VEXMARLO-967866 format. One line per field, with one value per residue (C-alpha): x, y, z. Coordinates in nm, 4 decimals. Layout:
BEGIN
u <- (X,...)
v <- (Y,...)
w <- (Z,...)
END
This chain:
BEGIN
u <- (-0.0051,0.2765,0.4402,0.1027,0.0796,0.3914,0.3625,0.0745,0.1987,0.5003,0.2347,0.0915,0.4039,0.5027,0.1711,0.2095,0.5644,0.3955,0.1325,-0.1110,-0.4065,-0.6209,-0.9093,-0.7127,-0.6021,-0.9734,-1.0476,-0.8232,-0.8894,-1.2720,-1.1320,-0.9206,-1.2460,-1.4798,-1.2108,-1.1908,-1.5400,-1.5514,-1.2426,-1.4578,-1.7795,-1.5950,-1.4166,-1.7299,-2.0259,-2.2261,-2.2829,-2.0148,-1.9305,-1.7318,-1.6589,-1.5460,-1.4798,-1.7560,-1.5230,-1.5092,-1.2088,-1.2227,-1.1243,-1.2454,-1.3912,-1.5222,-1.3210,-1.6983,-1.6222,-1.4511,-1.7798,-1.9271,-1.6764,-1.3362,-1.1777,-0.9786,-1.0016,-0.6601,-0.7383,-0.9814,-0.8446,-0.7489,-0.9339,-1.2239,-1.5617,-1.7317,-1.4854,-1.6291,-2.0393,-2.1579,-2.3729,-2.1521,-2.4898,-2.5193,-2.2313,-2.4332,-2.7599,-2.6122,-2.4424,-2.7824,-2.9646,-2.6868,-2.6745,-3.0781,-3.1561,-2.7851,-2.8890,-2.9779,-3.2019,-3.2018,-3.0940,-3.0001,-2.6577,-2.5075,-2.0772,-1.8743,-1.6579,-1.3288,-1.4079,-1.6683,-1.9300,-2.2557,-2.3242,-2.6608,-2.6352,-2.8684,-2.6748,-2.7632,-2.5532,-2.5127,-2.2821,-2.0887,-1.9805,-1.8539,-1.5343,-1.3549,-1.3077,-1.0518,-1.2954,-1.6287,-1.7375,-1.9492,-2.0430,-2.2801,-2.3687,-2.3675,-2.6024,-2.5475,-2.9014,-2.8482,-3.0561,-3.3201,-3.3362,-3.3256,-3.6248,-3.7913,-3.7163,-3.8410,-4.2002,-4.2319,-4.1570,-4.4386,-4.6757,-4.5940,-4.5931,-4.9473,-5.0761,-4.9649,-5.0873,-5.4148,-5.4872,-5.3629,-5.6085,-5.8693,-5.7758,-5.7408,-6.1180,-6.2580,-6.3862,-6.0856,-5.9404,-5.6600,-5.4460,-5.5125,-5.5122,-5.1186,-5.0225,-5.0908,-4.9360,-4.6116,-4.6429,-4.6584,-4.3614,-4.1263,-4.2530,-4.1726,-3.8636,-3.7263,-3.6534,-3.6512,-3.7534,-3.9694,-4.2382,-4.5675,-4.7357,-4.9668,-4.9611,-5.2541,-5.4381,-5.4423,-5.1609,-4.8966,-4.7362,-4.6427,-4.8568,-4.7089,-4.9747,-4.7510,-4.3598,-4.1901,-4.1208,-3.7804,-3.7529,-3.9535,-3.8024,-3.4329,-3.4627,-3.3193,-3.4186,-3.5371,-3.9290,-3.9982,-4.2877,-4.5548,-4.5991,-4.3393,-4.3669,-4.0473,-3.8941,-3.5393,-3.2742,-3.3146,-3.6839,-3.7621,-3.5541,-3.8157,-4.0895,-3.9567,-3.8611,-4.1526,-3.9147,-3.7768,-3.4691,-3.2813,-2.9033,-2.7339,-2.4569,-2.6650,-2.3852,-2.2185,-2.5315,-2.4917,-2.8755,-2.8471,-2.7982,-2.6795,-2.8017,-2.9211,-2.7815,-2.9666,-3.1085,-3.0158,-2.7773,-2.9446,-2.7146,-2.9517,-3.2257,-3.4974,-3.7693,-4.1040,-4.3571,-4.7025,-4.8502,-5.2262,-5.1658,-4.9168,-5.0041,-4.7828,-5.0521,-4.7841,-4.4892,-4.3253,-3.9381,-3.7453,-3.4243,-3.1477,-3.2460,-2.9418,-2.8615,-2.8376,-3.1798,-3.2134,-3.4450,-3.6818,-3.7300,-3.8022,-4.0648,-4.2403,-4.2137,-4.3849,-4.6421,-4.7745,-4.7700,-5.0123,-5.2609,-5.2290,-5.2309,-5.5805,-5.6765,-5.5791,-5.7882,-6.0883,-6.0554,-6.0400,-6.3661,-6.5380,-6.4440,-6.5962,-6.8934,-6.9289,-6.8635,-7.1267,-7.3522,-7.3343,-7.4406,-7.7248,-7.8598,-7.7965,-7.9585,-8.2563,-8.2845,-8.3393,-8.5889,-8.7851,-8.7893,-8.9816,-9.2363,-9.5150,-9.7935,-9.6768,-9.8917,-9.9406,-10.1433,-10.4492,-10.3578,-10.0260,-9.8737,-9.5940,-9.5413,-9.5146,-9.1807,-9.1645,-9.1168,-9.4532,-9.2845,-9.4419,-9.1941,-9.2139,-9.2329,-8.9045,-8.6981,-8.8533,-8.7439,-8.4291,-8.3188,-8.4800,-8.3067,-8.0252,-8.3112,-8.2640,-8.5022,-8.5432,-8.8301,-9.0582,-9.4651,-9.6669,-9.8951,-10.2341,-10.0403,-9.9046,-10.2507,-10.3875,-10.1405,-10.0188,-10.2921,-10.1739,-9.8618,-10.0508,-10.2751,-9.9360,-9.8348,-10.1958,-10.1853,-9.8096)
v <- (-0.0254,0.2424,0.1768,0.2368,0.5840,0.7171,0.5955,0.8344,1.0678,1.1053,1.1077,1.4327,1.5594,1.5317,1.6935,1.9757,2.0416,2.0139,2.2514,2.0343,1.8960,1.5428,1.7969,2.0062,1.6504,1.5813,1.8988,1.9264,1.5739,1.6859,1.9975,1.7766,1.5299,1.8402,1.9513,1.6285,1.6038,1.9662,1.9105,1.5872,1.7891,2.0848,1.8472,1.6235,1.9130,1.9186,2.2538,2.5368,2.7145,3.0392,3.2805,3.6847,4.0349,4.2715,4.3923,4.0203,3.9118,3.5279,3.4021,3.0709,2.7386,2.4132,2.1837,2.1072,2.3867,2.1273,1.9371,2.2655,2.4206,2.4020,2.5978,2.4750,2.5584,2.6831,2.9082,3.0930,3.1511,3.5409,3.6240,3.8172,3.6675,3.9517,3.9148,3.5537,3.7094,3.6949,3.9877,4.3170,4.4448,4.1647,4.3137,4.5826,4.4043,4.1768,4.4560,4.6577,4.3281,4.2964,4.6396,4.6587,4.2731,4.2013,3.8779,3.6940,3.3550,3.1395,3.3983,3.3607,3.4404,3.3643,3.2671,3.2431,2.9314,2.8707,2.8149,3.1110,2.8851,3.0328,2.8127,2.9389,2.9239,3.0003,3.1654,3.1814,3.3686,3.6198,3.9405,3.8295,4.1029,3.9343,4.0371,3.7126,3.8074,4.0768,4.2366,4.1685,3.8828,3.7258,3.3792,3.1707,2.8579,2.8559,2.5761,2.4412,2.5024,2.4105,2.0939,2.3109,2.5818,2.3104,2.1309,2.4818,2.5887,2.2196,2.2993,2.6552,2.5424,2.2460,2.5073,2.6894,2.4263,2.3369,2.6811,2.7680,2.3847,2.4624,2.7731,2.5907,2.3136,2.5707,2.7985,2.4616,2.3624,2.6892,2.7653,2.9923,2.9327,2.7333,3.0036,3.1673,2.7929,2.7556,3.1178,3.0288,2.6749,2.8794,3.1457,2.8261,2.6896,2.9666,3.0708,2.7283,2.6633,3.0423,3.0094,3.3591,3.1931,2.9213,2.8555,2.6055,2.4526,2.1884,1.9331,2.0600,1.7368,1.7974,1.8996,1.7454,2.1098,2.2167,2.5449,2.7793,3.0387,3.2032,3.2700,3.4811,3.8267,3.8302,3.5301,3.6833,4.0471,3.8957,3.5740,3.7332,3.3936,3.5491,3.3663,3.2604,3.1373,3.0333,2.6995,2.4449,2.1694,2.0592,1.9627,2.0390,2.0739,1.9552,2.0373,1.8461,1.5654,1.5899,1.5869,1.2873,1.0962,1.1578,1.1991,1.4650,1.6158,1.8197,1.9262,2.2188,2.2244,2.2143,2.3958,2.0448,1.7884,1.5706,1.5996,1.9649,2.0950,2.4090,2.7633,2.9087,3.2901,3.5355,3.2761,3.3858,3.2153,2.8758,2.8144,2.5766,2.3745,2.1860,2.0321,1.7434,1.6556,1.6695,1.3251,1.2138,0.8373,0.7554,1.0390,1.3221,1.6461,1.9395,2.0172,2.2428,2.3877,2.5982,2.8022,2.9714,2.9349,3.1414,2.8177,2.4901,2.2866,2.0094,1.6515,1.8586,2.1158,1.8304,1.6707,2.0025,2.0153,1.6939,1.7425,2.0637,1.8572,1.6094,1.8855,2.0481,1.7164,1.6936,2.0443,1.9683,1.6098,1.8472,2.1030,1.8044,1.6780,2.0220,2.0756,1.7171,1.7769,2.1435,1.9304,1.6961,1.9616,2.1338,1.8241,1.7762,2.1065,2.1046,1.7751,1.9161,2.2353,2.0192,1.7721,2.1143,2.2338,1.9351,1.9141,2.1490,2.1939,2.1747,2.3119,2.0730,2.0560,1.8325,1.7544,1.7324,1.7124,2.0110,2.2038,2.5208,2.6806,2.9669,3.2100,3.1109,2.9049,2.5504,2.2364,1.8760,1.6901,1.4834,1.8293,1.9738,1.7153,1.6437,2.0425,2.0371,1.6948,1.4266,1.2008,1.1001,0.9202,0.6899,0.6458,0.3733,0.2618,0.1557,-0.1727,0.0270,0.2963,0.0929,-0.0515,0.2357,0.4263,0.0612,-0.1492,-0.3991,-0.4246,-0.5747,-0.7988,-0.9402,-1.0199,-1.2038,-1.4216,-1.5319)
w <- (-0.0057,0.0827,-0.2701,-0.4312,-0.2691,-0.3088,-0.7032,-0.6864,-0.5023,-0.7250,-1.0375,-0.8835,-0.8653,-1.1516,-1.3164,-1.0801,-1.1841,-1.5774,-1.4740,-1.5426,-1.3192,-1.4454,-1.4866,-1.7696,-1.8985,-1.9548,-2.0951,-2.3263,-2.4516,-2.5036,-2.6742,-2.9292,-2.9551,-3.0351,-3.2930,-3.4886,-3.5142,-3.6242,-3.8624,-4.0168,-4.0416,-4.1728,-4.4501,-4.5559,-4.5638,-4.8886,-4.8910,-4.9102,-4.5925,-4.6102,-4.3780,-4.5934,-4.4408,-4.5346,-4.8211,-4.9586,-4.8453,-4.8234,-4.4787,-4.4681,-4.7447,-4.6919,-4.9527,-5.0825,-5.3005,-5.5530,-5.5425,-5.7280,-5.8897,-6.0887,-5.8477,-5.5214,-5.1492,-5.1675,-5.4555,-5.3267,-4.9941,-4.9599,-5.3162,-5.3081,-5.3495,-5.5135,-5.8136,-5.8875,-5.9071,-6.2445,-6.1752,-6.0102,-5.8627,-5.6987,-5.4264,-5.3691,-5.2902,-5.0593,-4.8692,-4.8339,-4.6784,-4.4719,-4.3584,-4.2717,-4.1707,-4.1116,-4.2114,-4.5607,-4.6331,-4.9444,-5.1621,-5.5150,-5.6864,-5.9740,-5.9517,-6.2772,-6.2302,-6.3420,-6.6993,-6.7015,-6.6981,-6.4394,-6.1451,-5.9494,-5.5934,-5.2865,-5.0076,-4.6104,-4.4149,-4.1434,-4.0660,-3.7425,-3.4970,-3.1934,-2.9455,-2.9771,-3.3449,-3.4559,-3.7282,-3.8502,-4.1165,-4.3041,-4.2227,-4.4307,-4.6780,-5.0285,-5.1920,-5.5661,-5.6822,-6.0665,-6.0280,-5.8854,-6.1168,-6.4273,-6.2705,-6.2639,-6.6200,-6.7443,-6.5005,-6.6406,-6.9891,-6.9634,-6.8315,-7.0715,-7.3631,-7.2457,-7.2552,-7.5831,-7.7006,-7.5480,-7.7316,-8.0322,-8.0146,-7.9482,-8.2909,-8.5072,-8.4110,-8.5015,-8.8521,-8.9381,-9.2843,-9.3620,-9.4053,-9.0849,-8.8890,-9.0922,-8.9185,-8.5639,-8.6233,-8.7229,-8.4449,-8.1892,-8.3134,-8.3237,-7.9432,-7.7937,-7.9630,-7.9600,-8.3101,-8.5478,-8.8783,-9.0534,-9.2513,-9.2435,-9.5385,-9.6634,-9.9524,-10.2179,-10.2794,-10.6569,-10.7530,-10.4627,-10.4054,-10.0636,-10.0365,-9.7730,-9.7421,-9.4338,-9.3816,-9.1181,-9.2707,-9.2325,-9.4682,-9.7674,-9.7063,-9.7418,-9.9745,-10.2892,-10.4751,-10.8386,-10.9097,-10.5128,-10.4685,-10.1681,-10.3803,-10.4422,-10.7000,-10.6548,-10.2768,-10.2688,-10.0026,-9.5872,-9.6093,-9.9172,-9.8152,-9.4664,-9.7283,-9.9311,-9.6858,-9.4316,-9.1424,-8.9110,-8.9380,-8.6889,-8.8232,-8.5858,-8.9018,-9.1934,-9.4513,-9.3379,-9.3997,-9.6632,-9.7460,-9.7837,-10.1480,-10.0915,-10.0334,-10.3866,-10.4731,-10.2830,-10.0086,-9.6729,-9.4957,-9.2013,-8.9527,-8.7588,-8.8630,-8.7345,-8.9740,-8.8940,-9.1813,-9.1073,-9.1389,-9.1571,-9.0368,-9.3353,-9.5664,-9.6111,-9.5642,-9.5102,-9.2932,-9.0236,-9.0889,-8.8724,-8.8847,-8.6928,-8.3118,-8.1337,-7.9599,-8.0742,-8.1350,-7.9151,-7.9209,-7.6517,-7.9516,-8.2078,-7.9513,-7.9620,-8.2742,-8.3789,-8.0961,-8.2856,-8.6329,-8.4737,-8.3993,-8.7799,-8.8912,-8.7518,-8.8736,-9.1966,-9.1782,-9.0507,-9.3068,-9.5726,-9.4460,-9.4389,-9.8114,-9.9404,-9.7148,-9.9073,-10.2257,-10.1756,-10.0096,-10.3134,-10.5793,-10.3452,-10.3764,-10.7418,-10.8016,-10.5717,-10.8070,-11.1040,-10.9399,-10.8195,-11.2002,-11.2586,-10.9763,-10.9619,-11.2046,-11.5864,-11.8720,-12.1414,-12.4703,-12.4010,-12.8086,-12.9018,-12.5832,-12.5889,-12.2785,-12.1992,-12.0357,-11.7973,-12.1211,-12.2593,-12.5553,-12.6486,-12.6082,-12.7541,-12.3812,-12.4356,-12.4900,-12.2030,-11.9580,-12.1193,-12.0798,-11.7361,-11.6165,-11.6807,-11.8356,-12.2082,-12.4758,-12.7420,-12.9550,-13.0425,-13.0496,-12.8192,-12.9472,-12.9443,-13.1766,-13.3893,-13.4765,-13.4836,-13.7424,-13.9489,-13.9441,-14.2438,-14.0331,-13.7042,-13.9906,-14.1266,-13.7739,-13.7071,-14.0226,-13.9104)
END
């Protein structure tokens, strides 16, 4: 027992000489554990933790910056955060918010990445003034919201598409003529794909020509091709390929496309091209053609154009039915008119059987009927008239 007590006494004396007490050692160990936990969190946090001065100097930055940016943490420490804002006015707005509220929550900003691309972020931060700090600083969390912005844009785009398509569907079932309907189809296609140029046409069922009653004014005014027309008897180039093959075409380098026949002298330059045929089942009934979008056409643009072409096909089919119905009605009305001319009270001579017409002239009955109907006559004699007019012929027949 004495030896054990002596060892403990010597250990306590050694701790007193070094200036450490057992409680101090425990507290230091806890602090070291906390620091390791905080460092682990700091190194693995998904959002970006940052500390900057009110002037924008970056004092601290979590390594997670490398998940949303091509920059490394060490590249940015000591740099000015405000230099990375895509819009310089962002700095002014943020400083105004910190001055008035001392904090911002889920505030959207756009940052420039190392390659110049824009990264949308949401910032939640607070201006901290603490006696333990040598100067005030802004401490916050920055979150990459690129995916959220893409989803929001997709939703907004789909809502706009549905609104335009509903408006177009309402127009296509109206009593407007085919020229106005074609113009509405073109306007919807230009709007939904952000295309500056385009035209829409339908196939004339009699000639097989493409009739394009509407074109963007830029095309018609800028085109210097001699003898230009709204009616196309020959299908050429990329748009002709679409009609000949009944297939859609998306070409963001049309000048390099082997299906292109080149640009004729006087024709405006085509930098990008998108087109779809309009089909009623397997029959070609028209086409929609767009060009020169500021950015490349996408498969989403192509899908939109195909949805529009389906509505246009229904409109053309309905107009075709209406025209056929009108033709049949006119034929029926004409037939009824002829029937009416032969009905009613007809003045006829009781002896010679001539008929008096509306002008007071007397006509043979067969002549009158032929003029007022589609009936034709062949002449013969009935048995009674034959006996009366040619008795010798009838007596000869009896003897036989």
